[in-house]
N, C-alpha and C positions, 0 to 999 in steps of 0.2 A: 044876693050871695048868702049862703048859710053862715050862721055865726060860728060854727065849729071850724070853718076854714080861715077865720080871721084871728086865730090864736097866734100870739107873737112868739117868734123863735128867738130873736136876739136883738138887743138894744145896744149895739156897740158901733163904733165908728160914726156915730151921728145919724144913723138911719135905722129903720125898723123893717124887718123882713117878716112877712107872714107866709103861712103854708100856701095860700092862694097865689102868691107872687113868685115864689122861689122855683126856678127851673129844676133844680136837683130834687126838690120835694115831689114835683110832679113826675119826674122820671124814675126815681129810685125809692122814694119814701122819705119820711121826715127824720128817721133815726140816724142816718149817716150824714146829716147836713152840716153840723158845726165844724167837725174836724176836717171834712172834705173841703169845705169852703175856704178854711184857713190854709190848707195844704195847696189848693189850686191857685190861690192868689199869690202865695209865696213862690211857687215854682212854675210860673206861667211860661217862661221861656223854655224850660226843660220839657214840660209837657207838650208844648208846640213842636219842639224838635223830635220828640218820640212819636208824635202823631204823624209828622211828615215822613219820618223814616219808615214807619209801619205802612203808611199808605203808598209811599214810593216803592218799597220793596214788594208790596202786594201787586202794584201795577206792573212792575218789571217782571215779576214771576208769572203773572197772568199772560202778558204779551209773549214771553219766552215759551210758555207752555203751548200757546197756539201755534208756534213754529216747530215745536217738538224738542225744545231744549229745556233744561232745568238749572236752577241755581244749586250749587253743590250742598249748601247747608239746609236746603228745603226739599231734599229728595224724599224724606220720610213722609211728606204730605201725600204723595201719590201711592204709598204702600197699600192703604185700604182699597183704593180704586181711583179712577180718573175723575169721577163725579165728586167724590169726597175732596179730592185735591182742588178741583175747580171751586167748590163751595168754600173751602178754607181760604183760598186766595181772595175771594170776594169778601169774606168775613174780615180778613186783614185790612182790606181797603176801607171797608165800612167802619171798622173800629178806629182806624187812623183818622178818618174824617170826623168822627164823633169826638175823639180826643182833642183834635184841633179846634172844633167848635166850642167845646166847653172850656178850653184853655183861653181862647181869645175873647169870648163874650163874658160879660159880667154874669154873676149868678142871680142877679136881681133884675126883675122886669122894670124898666123905666117907662111908666105910662104917662 
């Protein structure tokens, strides 16, 4: 492993996280790591709820759009076109699942 990936980020809470081990550093880069990690561990339940709501509303909107119905507060999604609306519903579902994943798993790889 290259030595530049083994730079230590934080030595708090009795563990050391390196760039090579951190999931957020791999996904988004190292600069948003410290504040994001503290926020996500403090608000784990709220983030999980937001993720479930986003994914659930996305699933419901996708199923209803296949039948020809819409949720009243999501009618603006189909204004540019049906394909755009379909992709936005898929994006809602994917974003909800990603939020749930990052809220429920630790930000450190346990090897």
